[in-house]
VEXLO-633732 format. One record per residue (C-alpha): x, y, z; residue in one letter. Coordinates in nm, 4 decimals, decimal comma. Layout:
// VEXLO-633732
> x y z lumlum
> X Y Z A
...
This chain:
// VEXLO-633732
> x y z lumlum
> -5,3171 -1,5755 1,0915 M
> -5,2753 -1,3092 0,8244 K
> -5,5756 -1,2951 0,5928 I
> -5,6299 -1,0976 0,2747 G
> -5,9660 -0,9630 0,1592 I
> -5,9804 -0,9025 -0,2149 T
> -6,2211 -0,8545 -0,5023 G
> -6,2701 -0,6365 -0,8064 G
> -6,4220 -0,2887 -0,8109 I
> -6,7822 -0,3005 -0,6843 G
> -6,7547 -0,6550 -0,5482 A
> -6,8079 -0,5508 -0,1845 G
> -6,4688 -0,6101 -0,0224 K
> -6,4741 -0,2731 0,1598 S
> -6,8073 -0,3590 0,3216 Y
> -6,6660 -0,6957 0,4319 V
> -6,3661 -0,5110 0,5811 A
> -6,6060 -0,2806 0,7679 K
> -6,7945 -0,5764 0,9184 I
> -6,4676 -0,7382 1,0309 I
> -6,3566 -0,4096 1,1927 K
> -6,6900 -0,3895 1,3768 K
> -6,6102 -0,7319 1,5210 N
> -6,2902 -0,5992 1,6757 G
> -6,0205 -0,6936 1,4248 Y
> -5,7691 -0,4709 1,2514 A
> -5,8042 -0,4402 0,8753 V
> -5,5170 -0,2697 0,6956 I
> -5,6239 -0,0763 0,3849 D
> -5,3630 -0,1408 0,1154 A
> -5,4732 0,1691 -0,0797 D
> -5,4016 0,3950 0,2193 I
> -5,0624 0,2297 0,2774 V
> -4,9754 0,2671 -0,0934 A
> -5,0641 0,6392 -0,0878 K
> -4,8524 0,6901 0,2255 Q
> -4,5565 0,5222 0,0530 I
> -4,6063 0,7378 -0,2571 M
> -4,6086 1,0480 -0,0360 L
> -4,3382 0,9659 0,2185 E
> -4,0849 0,7379 0,0464 D
> -3,8442 0,9722 -0,1332 E
> -3,7070 0,7049 -0,3666 S
> -4,0626 0,6096 -0,4705 V
> -4,1516 0,9770 -0,5273 K
> -3,8448 1,0275 -0,7428 E
> -3,9254 0,7226 -0,9571 L
> -4,2884 0,8314 -1,0022 I
> -4,1860 1,1842 -1,1088 I
> -3,9246 1,0452 -1,3481 N
> -4,1820 0,8059 -1,4960 T
> -4,5003 1,0160 -1,5069 F
> -4,3779 1,3758 -1,4800 G
> -4,3632 1,6432 -1,2097 K
> -4,7444 1,6905 -1,2241 D
> -4,7752 1,3598 -1,0352 A
> -4,7351 1,5741 -0,7215 Y
> -4,8907 1,9069 -0,6304 S
> -4,6685 2,0526 -0,3601 G
> -4,6515 1,7849 -0,0916 N
> -4,9723 1,6188 -0,2076 Q
> -5,0217 1,3299 -0,4456 L
> -5,2075 1,4317 -0,7618 N
> -5,4284 1,1224 -0,7627 T
> -5,6490 1,2267 -1,0567 S
> -5,3408 1,2910 -1,2737 Y
> -5,1781 0,9592 -1,1749 I
> -5,5045 0,7696 -1,2346 A
> -5,5376 0,9336 -1,5762 L
> -5,1801 0,8410 -1,6678 K
> -5,1783 0,4937 -1,5126 A
> -5,5107 0,3764 -1,6553 F
> -5,4052 0,5016 -1,9968 N
> -5,2295 0,1748 -2,0819 S
> -5,1246 -0,1649 -1,9472 I
> -4,7604 -0,0526 -1,9743 E
> -4,8202 0,2486 -1,7477 N
> -5,0032 0,0350 -1,4926 I
> -4,7076 -0,2052 -1,4899 K
> -4,4631 0,0832 -1,4481 R
> -4,6519 0,2268 -1,1523 L
> -4,6959 -0,1171 -0,9934 N
> -4,3253 -0,2006 -1,0291 S
> -4,2436 0,1177 -0,8336 I
> -4,5044 0,0911 -0,5565 V
> -4,5685 -0,2813 -0,5031 H
> -4,2344 -0,4030 -0,3561 P
> -4,2255 -0,1478 -0,0702 P
> -4,6026 -0,1910 -0,0262 L
> -4,5755 -0,5672 0,0358 V
> -4,2928 -0,5156 0,2863 A
> -4,4896 -0,2490 0,4758 K
> -4,8113 -0,4527 0,4839 I
> -4,6224 -0,7544 0,6200 D
> -4,4717 -0,5345 0,8926 E
> -4,8132 -0,3882 0,9872 L
> -4,9810 -0,7308 0,9957 L
> -4,7076 -0,8734 1,2161 N
> -4,7477 -0,5792 1,4543 N
> -5,1223 -0,6472 1,4798 E
> -5,0604 -1,0156 1,5517 L
> -4,8724 -0,9220 1,8691 K
> -5,2135 -0,8491 2,0262 N
> -5,4536 -1,0581 1,8179 S
> -5,4739 -1,4006 1,6564 R
> -5,6182 -1,2567 1,3342 L
> -5,5082 -0,9627 1,1211 A
> -5,6545 -0,8627 0,7854 F
> -5,5556 -0,6598 0,4823 V
> -5,8011 -0,5265 0,2245 E
> -5,6501 -0,4992 -0,1241 A
> -5,7935 -0,5114 -0,4757 A
> -5,4543 -0,6171 -0,6138 L
> -5,3546 -0,8910 -0,3696 I
> -5,2345 -1,1201 -0,6495 Y
> -5,1132 -0,8520 -0,8895 E
> -4,8992 -0,6976 -0,6136 A
> -4,7991 -1,0423 -0,4775 E
> -4,9264 -0,9501 -0,1306 I
> -5,0504 -1,3091 -0,1054 D
> -4,6853 -1,4127 -0,0569 A
> -4,6988 -1,2777 0,3017 V
> -5,0501 -1,4044 0,3826 L
> -5,1837 -1,7292 0,5248 D
> -5,5193 -1,7168 0,3460 Y
> -5,7088 -1,5037 0,0942 V
> -6,0847 -1,4403 0,1003 L
> -6,2264 -1,3332 -0,2371 L
> -6,5460 -1,1287 -0,2604 I
> -6,7004 -1,1651 -0,6042 K
> -7,0140 -1,0520 -0,7857 A
> -7,1516 -1,0541 -1,1370 E
> -6,9951 -0,7868 -1,3579 E
> -7,3210 -0,5980 -1,4203 K
> -7,3787 -0,5818 -1,0414 V
> -7,0242 -0,4558 -0,9827 R
> -7,0532 -0,1874 -1,2499 I
> -7,3836 -0,0593 -1,1077 K
> -7,2444 -0,0469 -0,7526 R
> -6,9216 0,1237 -0,8588 A
> -7,1077 0,3889 -1,0583 M
> -7,3431 0,4636 -0,7670 E
> -7,0617 0,4735 -0,5113 R
> -6,7914 0,6672 -0,6951 S
> -6,9689 0,8699 -0,9591 G
> -6,7576 0,7108 -1,2328 L
> -6,9118 0,6538 -1,5738 S
> -6,9786 0,3009 -1,7002 E
> -6,6849 0,3321 -1,9429 D
> -6,4519 0,4412 -1,6592 E
> -6,5591 0,1464 -1,4420 V
> -6,5162 -0,0963 -1,7324 R
> -6,1681 0,0466 -1,7986 A
> -6,0665 -0,0254 -1,4382 R
> -6,2125 -0,3761 -1,4512 I
> -6,0144 -0,4406 -1,7703 K
> -5,6866 -0,3655 -1,5893 F
> -5,7627 -0,5992 -1,2970 Q
> -5,7128 -0,9749 -1,2919 M
> -6,0348 -1,1518 -1,4037 P
> -6,2436 -1,2824 -1,1132 E
> -6,2333 -1,6370 -1,2533 K
> -5,8543 -1,6347 -1,2196 E
> -5,8729 -1,4893 -0,8694 K
> -6,1210 -1,7568 -0,7650 E
> -5,8779 -2,0294 -0,8696 K
> -5,6100 -1,8736 -0,6482 L
> -5,8229 -1,7730 -0,3479 A
> -5,8664 -2,0005 -0,0459 D
> -6,2253 -1,8900 0,0221 F
> -6,4931 -1,7094 -0,1824 T
> -6,8029 -1,5098 -0,0908 I
> -7,0587 -1,4582 -0,3699 H
> -7,2089 -1,1130 -0,3221 N
> -7,4937 -1,0734 -0,5705 N
> -7,7604 -1,0135 -0,3055 S
> -7,8096 -0,7446 -0,0396 D
> -7,5952 -0,6181 0,2484 M
> -7,7647 -0,8322 0,5146 S
> -7,6768 -1,1450 0,3146 D
> -7,3157 -1,0270 0,2807 L
> -7,2971 -0,9510 0,6521 E
> -7,4228 -1,3011 0,7425 A
> -7,1689 -1,4646 0,5102 K
> -6,8848 -1,2485 0,6447 T
> -6,9678 -1,3348 1,0062 K
> -6,9733 -1,7048 0,9153 L
> -6,6234 -1,6802 0,7662 F
> -6,5051 -1,4814 1,0668 L
> -6,6205 -1,7660 1,2929 T
> -6,4334 -2,0131 1,0703 I
> -6,1145 -1,8029 1,0812 F
> -6,1377 -1,7681 1,4602 E
> -6,1713 -2,1463 1,4920 S
> -5,8732 -2,2033 1,2613 M
> -5,6616 -1,9523 1,4549 A
> -5,7511 -2,1201 1,7851 T
> -5,6458 -2,4602 1,6466 K
> -5,3191 -2,3160 1,5131 N
> -5,2486 -2,1564 1,8477 N
> -5,2919 -2,4914 2,0257 K
> -5,0669 -2,6673 1,7735 L
> -4,7779 -2,4260 1,8298 Y
> -4,7909 -2,4159 2,2084 R
């Protein structure tokens, strides 16, 4: 089974991914894959430079602060960047997940924009990690050093959690501490393992 882990900034999806990795499963980080595509795919690089300017790259490196500044400047710019990066990203994630499934019954991808990027089209299930907005803002500020206004700006450009919850197959509410989140994650991991075992028996 291919399972997505998603949630807005500060919701706790990265911690859930860490717990799943500790339990022996591969978790593909969509952000890392996207950055690799932006660095290595020449057609993507060309489109980004044409759209956002040559300062999008510094030598062979991605100028992430410049791109973030440009992209989060408007909904239109976010859409432009997404239309360039998302199609090759979905194809690459599907390829990586399928490779992992050669040796495991479960493979995971962590992505904030699972629905926005349409990654869910190549997944079997999506697990949403959600938390109250004030909790998310506090966590994001502590973790990244962003200001409250910067965090709110990023939240504004993401799909509202209520909409994500309607689309997700499973939801973890993460308004408590890390031990509570770990217990909930392990419970879902047990459920996924059971589902994968049943699926495996069905297709024998």
